[in-house]
C-alpha positions as CSV (number, residue, x, y, z in Angstrom):
1,M,116.0,50.1,-28.4
2,T,118.1,53.2,-28.0
3,E,120.0,54.5,-31.0
4,Q,123.8,54.8,-30.7
5,W,124.8,57.6,-32.6
6,T,128.1,57.5,-34.4
7,W,129.2,61.4,-34.0
8,A,130.7,63.0,-37.3
9,P,134.3,63.6,-37.2
10,Y,135.9,66.8,-37.1
11,Q,136.6,67.2,-40.7
12,R,132.4,67.1,-40.9
13,V,132.0,69.4,-37.9
14,R,134.3,72.3,-39.8
15,E,132.5,71.8,-43.2
16,A,128.9,72.2,-41.1
17,A,130.7,75.1,-39.3
18,E,131.5,76.8,-42.6
19,E,128.3,76.3,-44.2
20,L,126.4,77.8,-41.3
21,K,129.0,80.9,-41.4
22,G,127.9,81.1,-45.0
23,L,124.6,81.3,-44.5
24,I,125.4,84.2,-41.6
25,R,127.5,86.0,-43.9
26,A,125.0,86.4,-46.7
27,R,123.2,88.9,-44.4
28,Y,125.8,90.0,-41.8
29,P,129.5,90.0,-44.1
30,D,131.0,91.7,-41.2
31,A,130.7,88.7,-38.8
32,E,133.3,87.0,-37.3
33,F,133.3,83.6,-35.8
34,R,135.4,81.3,-33.8
35,L,134.8,77.5,-33.4
36,T,135.4,75.4,-30.2
37,R,134.3,72.8,-28.0
38,S,131.6,73.2,-25.8
39,A,132.5,73.5,-21.9
40,D,129.7,71.2,-21.1
41,D,129.8,68.6,-23.5
42,R,133.4,67.9,-25.5
43,R,131.0,66.4,-28.1
44,S,129.5,69.3,-28.9
45,W,130.7,72.4,-30.5
46,N,130.1,75.9,-30.3
47,L,130.4,78.2,-33.4
48,W,130.5,81.8,-31.7
49,T,129.3,84.4,-33.9
50,M,130.2,88.2,-33.4
51,V,127.4,90.2,-35.2
52,N,127.3,93.9,-35.0
53,V,123.4,93.9,-34.4
54,E,121.0,94.9,-32.0
55,D,119.2,91.8,-31.2
56,P,121.7,88.7,-31.4
57,D,118.8,86.3,-31.9
58,E,118.2,87.6,-35.3
59,V,121.5,85.9,-36.4
60,G,120.2,82.7,-34.7
61,N,117.0,82.4,-36.2
62,L,118.7,82.6,-39.4
63,V,120.3,79.1,-39.0
64,I,118.0,77.5,-36.3
65,D,116.4,75.0,-38.9
66,R,119.7,73.8,-40.5
67,E,121.8,73.6,-37.0
68,I,118.5,71.5,-36.0
69,D,118.7,69.2,-39.5
70,M,122.5,69.1,-38.8
71,L,122.2,67.4,-35.3
72,V,119.1,65.3,-36.0
73,E,120.0,64.1,-39.3
74,E,123.9,64.4,-39.8
75,H,124.6,63.9,-35.9
76,I,126.8,66.9,-36.0
77,P,126.5,68.3,-32.6
78,I,127.2,72.5,-33.9
79,H,125.4,75.2,-32.0
80,V,125.7,78.8,-33.0
81,I,126.1,81.4,-30.5
82,P,125.7,84.7,-31.5
83,T,127.0,87.7,-29.4
84,R,126.9,91.5,-30.0
85,G,129.9,92.9,-32.2
86,R,133.1,94.0,-30.3
87,E,132.6,97.6,-30.9
88,R,129.1,97.8,-28.7
89,F,130.7,95.2,-26.2
90,T,133.9,97.5,-25.6
91,R,131.8,100.5,-25.7
92,R,129.4,99.4,-22.4
93,L,132.3,98.5,-20.6
94,P,133.7,101.3,-17.7
95,E,137.1,102.7,-19.2
96,A,139.1,101.2,-16.5
97,V,138.2,97.6,-17.8
98,R,138.9,98.6,-21.5
99,R,142.2,99.6,-20.6
100,T,143.1,96.4,-19.0
101,G,141.3,94.3,-21.4
């Protein structure tokens, strides 16, 4: 027998995102966030997390256990996607790309 999941409403997804943001901001207070639907699965959500760190996996390691609990126990499909800070990203782009955006 297969279990039919009932996915969390948008309000609960937003609450989950705020909880994850709080965990991340405790270590990285300058982190920036953007919550979007996943392009691959419209029921899933991505919490894009921009942090100025050498290894973005450090951010994911902070929240992975809670992220899994949210999915398995609370049926909230939210995934933290850590990215490098904006400053690090723009410094690596060629000058012509930085000027044009």
